[in-house]
PLY file of the C-alpha trace (Angstrom):
ply
format ascii 1.0
element vertex 500
property float x
property float y
property float z
element edge 499
property int vertex1
property int vertex2
end_header
-4.78 26.92 5.86
-6.12 30.18 4.48
-3.29 30.40 1.94
-4.39 27.06 0.52
-7.78 28.50 -0.41
-6.70 31.67 -2.16
-8.92 32.52 -5.08
-12.14 31.62 -3.31
-14.70 34.26 -2.36
-13.23 36.39 0.44
-16.21 36.20 2.82
-17.63 32.78 2.03
-15.19 29.92 2.22
-17.06 27.77 -0.27
-14.70 24.84 0.05
-15.49 24.59 3.76
-19.22 25.39 3.51
-18.79 28.06 6.19
-17.30 31.55 6.72
-13.95 32.72 8.06
-15.62 34.19 11.14
-17.02 30.79 12.09
-13.81 28.78 11.76
-12.17 27.19 14.79
-9.31 24.69 14.65
-10.86 21.21 14.63
-10.49 19.66 18.08
-12.47 18.10 20.91
-13.59 21.54 22.16
-15.14 22.51 18.83
-16.69 20.22 16.26
-14.81 17.02 17.11
-16.74 16.46 20.32
-17.56 12.87 19.31
-13.96 12.12 18.38
-11.44 13.20 15.73
-13.22 11.48 12.83
-16.65 12.95 13.65
-16.68 16.36 12.03
-19.52 18.52 10.77
-17.30 20.25 8.23
-15.14 17.66 6.52
-13.47 20.22 4.26
-12.18 22.13 7.29
-10.82 18.99 8.92
-9.27 17.81 5.65
-7.35 21.06 5.27
-6.37 20.91 8.93
-4.82 17.48 8.29
-2.93 18.98 5.34
-1.85 21.91 7.51
-0.57 19.51 10.19
1.47 17.63 7.59
2.96 20.87 6.24
3.64 22.32 9.70
5.65 19.30 10.80
7.38 19.28 7.41
8.42 22.85 8.15
10.18 21.64 11.29
12.03 19.01 9.28
13.07 21.55 6.66
14.39 23.90 9.34
16.57 21.10 10.68
17.67 20.15 7.18
18.60 23.77 6.43
20.73 23.86 9.58
22.61 20.77 8.38
22.99 22.09 4.85
24.55 25.30 6.16
27.54 23.19 7.25
27.30 20.10 5.02
25.98 20.46 1.47
26.53 16.83 0.45
25.54 14.24 3.08
22.10 12.74 2.29
19.34 13.72 4.69
16.33 11.62 5.59
13.94 11.00 8.48
12.39 7.73 9.48
8.75 7.38 8.47
6.29 4.85 9.84
4.82 3.14 6.80
1.06 3.57 6.46
0.78 6.34 9.05
-2.44 8.29 8.74
-1.53 11.62 10.42
1.13 12.62 7.86
0.91 12.63 4.08
4.35 11.33 3.18
3.85 12.21 -0.47
4.04 15.88 0.55
7.33 15.17 2.34
8.97 12.97 -0.27
10.46 15.70 -2.52
12.39 17.07 0.44
14.11 13.80 1.42
17.28 12.61 -0.27
16.10 9.05 0.26
13.17 7.44 2.06
13.50 5.43 5.24
11.06 3.92 7.68
10.48 1.92 10.88
8.76 -1.45 10.45
6.70 -2.71 13.36
3.74 -4.45 11.69
0.60 -5.39 13.64
0.91 -8.71 15.43
-1.80 -10.42 13.39
-0.80 -8.92 10.04
-0.20 -11.16 7.02
3.19 -10.83 5.26
1.65 -8.54 2.65
1.02 -5.83 5.27
4.70 -4.90 5.79
5.27 -5.61 2.08
2.72 -2.92 1.21
4.48 -0.47 3.52
7.84 -1.32 1.94
6.47 -0.67 -1.53
4.83 2.55 -0.36
8.20 3.76 0.91
9.89 2.75 -2.35
7.26 4.67 -4.26
7.93 7.90 -2.38
11.08 8.51 -4.43
9.92 7.19 -7.78
11.01 3.60 -7.18
14.45 4.39 -5.74
15.76 2.15 -2.94
14.93 3.04 0.65
16.37 2.20 4.07
14.72 0.02 6.66
15.77 2.31 9.50
14.25 0.34 12.38
13.05 -3.17 13.09
13.22 -5.14 16.30
15.66 -8.05 16.44
13.42 -9.79 18.98
10.45 -8.02 20.58
8.70 -4.68 20.88
7.75 -2.98 24.14
5.02 -0.50 23.19
2.09 -2.92 22.94
-0.08 -4.45 25.62
1.33 -7.84 24.62
4.77 -8.09 22.97
5.50 -11.56 21.54
9.03 -12.66 20.77
10.15 -13.13 17.20
10.65 -16.83 16.59
13.92 -18.19 15.20
14.11 -17.33 11.50
11.51 -14.57 11.54
14.05 -11.73 11.71
15.96 -13.17 8.76
12.78 -13.53 6.72
11.61 -10.00 7.54
15.00 -8.53 6.62
15.17 -10.28 3.26
11.58 -9.24 2.59
12.66 -5.60 3.02
15.58 -6.14 0.63
13.26 -7.86 -1.85
11.02 -4.78 -1.89
13.81 -2.25 -2.32
15.77 -1.77 0.90
19.43 -0.93 0.39
20.00 -1.01 4.15
18.39 -2.94 7.02
19.10 -1.59 10.49
17.87 -2.44 13.99
16.36 -0.73 16.95
18.00 -1.05 19.22
21.67 -2.00 19.08
22.15 -1.97 22.84
19.25 -2.28 25.28
18.21 0.91 27.07
18.76 0.78 30.81
15.68 2.79 31.70
12.50 4.49 30.51
9.85 3.12 28.19
12.15 1.06 25.95
14.24 -0.78 28.52
12.45 -4.01 27.56
12.44 -3.33 23.82
14.42 -5.90 21.85
18.10 -5.23 21.25
21.01 -6.88 19.50
23.02 -6.57 22.72
21.14 -6.98 25.99
21.74 -5.42 29.40
24.36 -8.05 30.20
26.41 -7.16 27.06
26.60 -10.80 25.97
27.49 -12.00 22.48
26.33 -15.60 23.05
22.56 -15.03 23.07
20.24 -16.48 20.44
19.33 -13.00 19.19
22.95 -11.87 18.86
23.87 -15.07 16.99
20.91 -14.71 14.64
21.84 -11.10 13.85
25.48 -12.10 13.29
24.49 -14.99 11.01
22.24 -12.68 9.02
25.08 -10.21 8.68
27.27 -12.91 7.18
24.55 -13.75 4.64
24.16 -10.11 3.68
27.92 -10.01 3.18
27.56 -12.95 0.78
24.88 -11.02 -1.10
27.28 -8.09 -1.33
26.23 -5.30 -3.63
24.16 -7.53 -5.94
20.90 -5.83 -5.00
22.16 -2.32 -4.22
20.53 0.29 -6.41
18.21 -2.30 -7.97
14.75 -1.38 -9.25
11.42 -3.19 -9.36
10.17 -3.71 -12.95
6.49 -3.51 -11.99
3.76 -3.37 -14.61
1.07 -3.19 -11.93
0.49 -0.06 -9.87
-1.60 0.55 -6.78
-2.69 4.13 -6.08
-2.29 5.14 -2.43
-3.71 8.54 -1.54
-3.69 10.20 1.88
-6.39 12.70 0.86
-8.73 9.85 -0.02
-7.81 8.11 3.24
-8.63 11.20 5.29
-11.77 12.15 3.37
-13.19 8.64 3.45
-12.71 8.10 7.17
-14.00 11.50 8.32
-17.08 11.26 6.13
-20.55 11.06 7.67
-21.93 8.10 5.76
-22.36 5.70 4.32
-20.35 3.59 6.79
-17.72 4.46 9.38
-16.64 0.84 9.40
-14.94 1.09 6.01
-11.22 1.45 6.63
-9.01 2.74 3.85
-5.95 0.70 4.79
-7.91 -2.54 4.88
-9.52 -1.88 1.50
-6.24 -0.94 -0.20
-4.40 -3.84 1.40
-6.98 -6.38 0.17
-6.23 -5.49 -3.47
-2.49 -5.23 -2.92
-2.52 -8.61 -1.21
-4.41 -10.18 -4.09
-1.89 -8.89 -6.63
1.18 -9.82 -4.60
-0.06 -13.31 -3.74
-0.71 -13.81 -7.46
2.98 -13.14 -8.07
2.72 -9.64 -9.55
5.29 -6.99 -8.71
3.52 -3.84 -7.58
4.51 -0.19 -7.43
2.60 1.82 -4.81
2.21 5.31 -6.24
0.57 8.70 -5.55
-2.26 10.13 -7.65
0.24 12.37 -9.41
2.51 9.56 -10.64
3.19 8.84 -14.30
0.90 5.95 -15.29
2.49 5.15 -18.63
4.72 2.28 -17.36
1.73 0.26 -16.14
-0.61 -2.23 -17.77
-2.76 -2.54 -14.65
-3.69 0.26 -12.25
-5.50 -0.71 -9.05
-7.20 2.26 -7.39
-9.41 0.94 -4.58
-11.34 3.41 -2.41
-10.21 6.30 -4.61
-12.64 8.58 -2.83
-11.12 11.86 -4.01
-10.30 12.71 -7.62
-7.83 15.55 -8.11
-6.48 17.32 -11.17
-6.38 15.35 -14.40
-6.30 11.92 -12.77
-9.53 10.70 -14.38
-8.19 11.53 -17.85
-4.88 9.80 -17.14
-6.69 6.67 -15.95
-8.73 6.72 -19.15
-5.47 6.93 -21.09
-4.29 3.70 -19.43
-7.38 1.88 -20.68
-7.30 3.58 -24.08
-3.91 1.99 -24.81
-5.11 -1.46 -23.76
-4.53 -1.40 -20.02
-6.90 -2.19 -17.18
-8.03 0.13 -14.40
-9.85 -1.13 -11.31
-11.61 0.97 -8.72
-14.15 0.20 -6.03
-17.07 1.36 -3.95
-16.87 4.91 -2.57
-14.56 6.04 -5.37
-14.96 9.15 -7.50
-17.12 10.84 -4.89
-15.49 14.19 -4.05
-13.13 16.88 -5.33
-9.97 18.14 -3.62
-12.05 20.13 -1.10
-14.23 17.13 -0.21
-17.21 18.52 -2.12
-19.44 16.05 -3.91
-19.32 16.11 -7.70
-22.56 17.47 -9.13
-23.02 14.51 -11.43
-23.75 10.81 -11.33
-21.56 8.61 -9.12
-18.71 7.68 -9.64
-18.19 11.23 -10.86
-15.23 11.71 -13.22
-14.66 7.94 -13.27
-18.12 7.17 -14.71
-17.14 7.22 -18.41
-14.26 4.79 -17.81
-16.34 2.50 -15.61
-19.47 2.65 -17.79
-21.86 2.74 -14.84
-24.19 4.98 -12.89
-24.92 4.75 -9.15
-27.94 6.49 -7.63
-28.10 4.86 -4.21
-26.23 2.58 -1.87
-26.95 0.38 1.12
-24.89 0.07 4.30
-25.27 -2.70 6.85
-23.78 -3.85 10.16
-20.63 -6.00 9.86
-22.46 -9.19 10.81
-24.68 -8.89 7.74
-23.32 -10.92 4.84
-24.32 -10.36 1.23
-23.64 -13.18 -1.19
-21.97 -12.77 -4.57
-22.74 -16.15 -6.16
-20.70 -15.87 -9.38
-17.51 -15.42 -7.36
-18.44 -17.80 -4.56
-17.71 -14.80 -2.35
-19.23 -12.78 0.44
-19.49 -9.02 0.83
-20.04 -6.70 3.74
-20.48 -3.09 4.89
-21.39 -1.14 1.71
-23.44 -2.23 -1.30
-23.72 0.26 -4.13
-26.61 -0.31 -6.51
-25.10 -0.16 -9.98
-26.86 0.65 -13.23
-24.71 -0.38 -16.21
-24.20 2.31 -18.82
-22.12 0.28 -21.23
-20.45 -1.98 -18.65
-21.24 -5.68 -18.42
-21.99 -7.41 -15.11
-19.29 -9.82 -13.95
-20.91 -10.74 -10.63
-24.18 -9.81 -8.91
-25.69 -9.50 -5.44
-27.51 -12.59 -4.22
-30.04 -11.19 -1.75
-32.29 -8.25 -0.84
-34.31 -6.08 -3.21
-31.22 -5.41 -5.34
-30.47 -9.11 -5.85
-29.33 -9.66 -9.42
-27.90 -6.17 -9.84
-24.15 -5.87 -10.49
-21.65 -6.14 -7.66
-18.71 -6.24 -10.10
-18.67 -4.80 -13.62
-16.28 -4.65 -16.56
-16.40 -1.90 -19.16
-14.56 -2.13 -22.46
-12.92 1.20 -23.16
-11.21 2.36 -26.32
-11.24 0.89 -29.77
-9.47 -1.79 -31.79
-6.25 -3.32 -30.55
-5.96 -0.57 -27.95
-9.20 -1.53 -26.24
-8.77 -1.68 -22.49
-11.02 -2.28 -19.53
-12.43 -0.45 -16.52
-13.44 -2.70 -13.62
-15.71 -1.53 -10.81
-16.24 -3.44 -7.55
-19.29 -1.97 -5.84
-18.94 -3.66 -2.45
-16.39 -4.82 0.12
-15.69 -8.34 -1.13
-14.01 -10.87 1.11
-10.41 -11.76 0.27
-11.29 -14.75 -1.97
-13.60 -12.49 -3.96
-10.92 -9.81 -4.35
-8.42 -12.52 -5.32
-10.75 -13.79 -8.05
-11.22 -10.36 -9.60
-7.57 -9.31 -9.42
-6.25 -12.59 -10.81
-8.63 -12.33 -13.73
-7.27 -8.87 -14.51
-3.63 -9.92 -14.10
-4.17 -12.97 -16.33
-5.38 -10.70 -19.13
-1.96 -9.03 -19.11
0.07 -12.22 -18.48
1.13 -10.91 -15.07
0.46 -13.97 -12.93
3.71 -15.14 -11.36
5.17 -18.62 -11.85
4.46 -19.55 -8.22
1.04 -17.90 -7.90
-0.57 -21.13 -6.70
1.96 -21.81 -3.92
0.35 -20.80 -0.58
2.53 -18.72 1.70
5.21 -18.07 -0.92
6.14 -14.48 -1.72
8.04 -13.56 -4.85
9.59 -10.24 -5.79
11.67 -9.21 -8.79
14.51 -6.71 -8.80
16.73 -5.55 -11.64
20.25 -4.49 -10.70
21.90 -1.45 -12.30
23.87 -3.73 -14.64
20.63 -5.35 -15.87
20.92 -8.55 -13.84
17.55 -9.94 -12.83
17.06 -11.07 -9.23
14.11 -13.15 -8.07
13.47 -13.25 -4.33
11.47 -16.22 -3.03
10.32 -16.07 0.58
8.55 -18.91 2.36
6.28 -17.43 5.04
5.13 -20.84 6.28
6.62 -23.16 8.89
6.69 -26.03 6.39
9.13 -26.58 3.53
8.04 -25.14 0.17
8.55 -27.63 -2.65
8.77 -25.83 -6.00
9.86 -26.46 -9.55
12.37 -23.94 -10.89
10.69 -21.93 -13.66
14.07 -20.84 -15.07
17.76 -21.53 -14.70
19.29 -19.49 -11.89
21.92 -19.36 -9.15
21.02 -18.83 -5.49
23.23 -16.00 -4.28
22.96 -17.15 -0.65
24.13 -20.72 -1.25
25.94 -20.53 -4.58
23.85 -23.46 -5.80
22.77 -23.48 -9.45
19.32 -24.80 -10.31
18.24 -25.70 -13.82
14.82 -24.96 -15.26
12.43 -27.76 -14.34
14.51 -29.02 -11.44
13.12 -29.28 -7.89
13.66 -26.21 -5.74
12.96 -26.44 -2.01
12.80 -23.61 0.51
13.20 -24.36 4.19
10.50 -23.28 6.66
10.73 -19.46 6.79
13.41 -19.85 4.14
14.64 -17.46 1.45
16.25 -17.87 -1.94
17.72 -15.01 -3.95
18.00 -16.22 -7.51
20.25 -14.56 -10.06
18.50 -15.32 -13.31
20.58 -16.67 -16.20
0 1
1 2
2 3
3 4
4 5
5 6
6 7
7 8
8 9
9 10
10 11
11 12
12 13
13 14
14 15
15 16
16 17
17 18
18 19
19 20
20 21
21 22
22 23
23 24
24 25
25 26
26 27
27 28
28 29
29 30
30 31
31 32
32 33
33 34
34 35
35 36
36 37
37 38
38 39
39 40
40 41
41 42
42 43
43 44
44 45
45 46
46 47
47 48
48 49
49 50
50 51
51 52
52 53
53 54
54 55
55 56
56 57
57 58
58 59
59 60
60 61
61 62
62 63
63 64
64 65
65 66
66 67
67 68
68 69
69 70
70 71
71 72
72 73
73 74
74 75
75 76
76 77
77 78
78 79
79 80
80 81
81 82
82 83
83 84
84 85
85 86
86 87
87 88
88 89
89 90
90 91
91 92
92 93
93 94
94 95
95 96
96 97
97 98
98 99
99 100
100 101
101 102
102 103
103 104
104 105
105 106
106 107
107 108
108 109
109 110
110 111
111 112
112 113
113 114
114 115
115 116
116 117
117 118
118 119
119 120
120 121
121 122
122 123
123 124
124 125
125 126
126 127
127 128
128 129
129 130
130 131
131 132
132 133
133 134
134 135
135 136
136 137
137 138
138 139
139 140
140 141
141 142
142 143
143 144
144 145
145 146
146 147
147 148
148 149
149 150
150 151
151 152
152 153
153 154
154 155
155 156
156 157
157 158
158 159
159 160
160 161
161 162
162 163
163 164
164 165
165 166
166 167
167 168
168 169
169 170
170 171
171 172
172 173
173 174
174 175
175 176
176 177
177 178
178 179
179 180
180 181
181 182
182 183
183 184
184 185
185 186
186 187
187 188
188 189
189 190
190 191
191 192
192 193
193 194
194 195
195 196
196 197
197 198
198 199
199 200
200 201
201 202
202 203
203 204
204 205
205 206
206 207
207 208
208 209
209 210
210 211
211 212
212 213
213 214
214 215
215 216
216 217
217 218
218 219
219 220
220 221
221 222
222 223
223 224
224 225
225 226
226 227
227 228
228 229
229 230
230 231
231 232
232 233
233 234
234 235
235 236
236 237
237 238
238 239
239 240
240 241
241 242
242 243
243 244
244 245
245 246
246 247
247 248
248 249
249 250
250 251
251 252
252 253
253 254
254 255
255 256
256 257
257 258
258 259
259 260
260 261
261 262
262 263
263 264
264 265
265 266
266 267
267 268
268 269
269 270
270 271
271 272
272 273
273 274
274 275
275 276
276 277
277 278
278 279
279 280
280 281
281 282
282 283
283 284
284 285
285 286
286 287
287 288
288 289
289 290
290 291
291 292
292 293
293 294
294 295
295 296
296 297
297 298
298 299
299 300
300 301
301 302
302 303
303 304
304 305
305 306
306 307
307 308
308 309
309 310
310 311
311 312
312 313
313 314
314 315
315 316
316 317
317 318
318 319
319 320
320 321
321 322
322 323
323 324
324 325
325 326
326 327
327 328
328 329
329 330
330 331
331 332
332 333
333 334
334 335
335 336
336 337
337 338
338 339
339 340
340 341
341 342
342 343
343 344
344 345
345 346
346 347
347 348
348 349
349 350
350 351
351 352
352 353
353 354
354 355
355 356
356 357
357 358
358 359
359 360
360 361
361 362
362 363
363 364
364 365
365 366
366 367
367 368
368 369
369 370
370 371
371 372
372 373
373 374
374 375
375 376
376 377
377 378
378 379
379 380
380 381
381 382
382 383
383 384
384 385
385 386
386 387
387 388
388 389
389 390
390 391
391 392
392 393
393 394
394 395
395 396
396 397
397 398
398 399
399 400
400 401
401 402
402 403
403 404
404 405
405 406
406 407
407 408
408 409
409 410
410 411
411 412
412 413
413 414
414 415
415 416
416 417
417 418
418 419
419 420
420 421
421 422
422 423
423 424
424 425
425 426
426 427
427 428
428 429
429 430
430 431
431 432
432 433
433 434
434 435
435 436
436 437
437 438
438 439
439 440
440 441
441 442
442 443
443 444
444 445
445 446
446 447
447 448
448 449
449 450
450 451
451 452
452 453
453 454
454 455
455 456
456 457
457 458
458 459
459 460
460 461
461 462
462 463
463 464
464 465
465 466
466 467
467 468
468 469
469 470
470 471
471 472
472 473
473 474
474 475
475 476
476 477
477 478
478 479
479 480
480 481
481 482
482 483
483 484
484 485
485 486
486 487
487 488
488 489
489 490
490 491
491 492
492 493
493 494
494 495
495 496
496 497
497 498
498 499
């Protein structure tokens, strides 16, 4: 930890607002007496989280070095766990030959929750394919309640992983454990070693379909023009902060904007703060609490060439050491957003603020925005700040290269987020052809030979009746569909269309 702060005054650790003599590892016996997210010195805890990431990475590298001493060629990976707060996977990514992860989404999660994790894993290696290392063929065992996957759900989840960049989809476990904590975890082959169970048949049928797909999607890339910034430092800093609200959860905020874009039919790359932004017309950066390096200038460059950047409440607040910027909120993002924020309100979750222009509701945090060039898009409906902006748009740049900076100053409900994101996507002609079909997920991949693949996944238990937007051949059935013809997906059904 000390090495990470070289260059600071030797006696006063300014980044931690304390001295070396006073530092103890953050734990329940020192400053975390109210719990791990209640810390008096956020900078210390933030660097401790970074240290933990790097320490465990050191263990991985030691194991990798032992392998490399005997095998210089075989790819090395380790299975991640999607949106896992304790470890910053962006710090690990350069040391993996390819990314892989275990998918066990929350029971009540919408389909966009595992989709976000898939895209996060794909983004770890610059858009390269990843492996789905683990998924259950039937049920988990680690939860208080472990529902069974219904017929068709495993198939849908597997093709969703492929649609988002998986070159391999594996299972945990192949054969059921006889004892210990995972003896009741789902398995392809149960304790009786039967091959006539429903689960075994479903896995075998899926294998035959993947054989039909062959290598059509292997090595494919996602041609996304929309990016979502995912940042562990912002996640940590936001959730260990004292004020304005401990009820704001980074994952939920980021997922709301990802969900809006995906359900509107946009392909999305999930990227770190350090990623190249030049391929993107739209950059979504919700809850970007921490601004590091030249990120603010690179976001301005997106807008200066005609793109759109969106950020939200509690963004642009602190530097890499979790120290507040000594300027108006949102700090380095203020010129792009064209606003100034002096104060903010925080309320209990049962309090609902109206946002009439969007027909939406908002909760938790309500920043009071003063436009400094930005125009109000939507306003608060109640309290002393009624009529002040809840959502703003700032025109940035000049001439044909004029772009926009959007700021959402409160935690909008999902319909409100959807409204804002779809308006931005429409500006760049990024709404998908099936954006108005509830429960339908679409994802585009481009194979190494340039062939375009469109994955359509029906997450509902009713048939999805569509009209083909282009001529294509379904690689799973061999059926050709002409543009304008009816296209029907079965309940929980999938089509993989090779575009003509």
